[in-house]
N, C-alpha and C positions, 0 to 999 in steps of 0.2 A: 504494499499499500504505499501510496506517495506520501501521505502524512508521516509515517513511521521513517522513510527515507529522509524527510527534512529534519525531523527530530534527531535522527542519528548524525547527520551531516553536522548540524549546529552544535551538537554535544562533542563531536570529534574536534570541531573548531575551537572548542572552548568558550562556547557563546552561551551565556544564561538566558533562557527563554521561558515563557509562560505558554502552555499550550490549552487551547479551548476546544471543546468537542461540541459542534454546532448541532449535533444530533441529539444531545441531551441537555444543552444549556440555551434557553431561548434567548437570554440576553445576548450571548455570543452570536446566536443566529442573526438576531436583529442588527448587531453591529456590523455583521459582514454584508447584510443587505444595504444598510446605510452607506457602506464605501462603494456601493453600486458593484458589488461582486457576487457571484453566484457559483463561484468554484473553490474547492478546497484541494489541496491546503493553500492557504494564504498565508504569506509571512509578511510582516509589517515590520520595517527597520527604519527608524526615524522618519516616519511617513512615507517610506518608499514601498510601493506594494510589489511583491513578488508571487505571483501565482504559480501552483504547481510546484513540482521538484524541478528546480533550474539551479544547479550549482553554481554556473557561471553567473547568473544574475544575483544569487545570494551572495558569492564572493564579492562581486562588484558593489552591492548595497553595504557591504560591512567595510570594505576599502574607503568608501565615500564617508562613512561614519567616523572612522579613524584618521581620516586625513586631517591633517593641521589645517586650522582656519588661515585664510589668506589675510596676511597682516596689513593688506591694503584696503580690506574691507571693514567699513564702520561697524 
């Protein structure tokens, strides 16, 4: 299952995460719909959405998260 692959990938990368089961948690399901998404797994990293198990997109989102801020940006 793709959800398990995402969780394993994040764990192996040393990333702390919170998993929500939209089948049993109506609030999590409503939050998913509010984002305009109807596909799981959905990983949200600093507001960046990664739908499905896409290691390249997960790595890019984590890299953007860890990138130092541009000193020229106010």
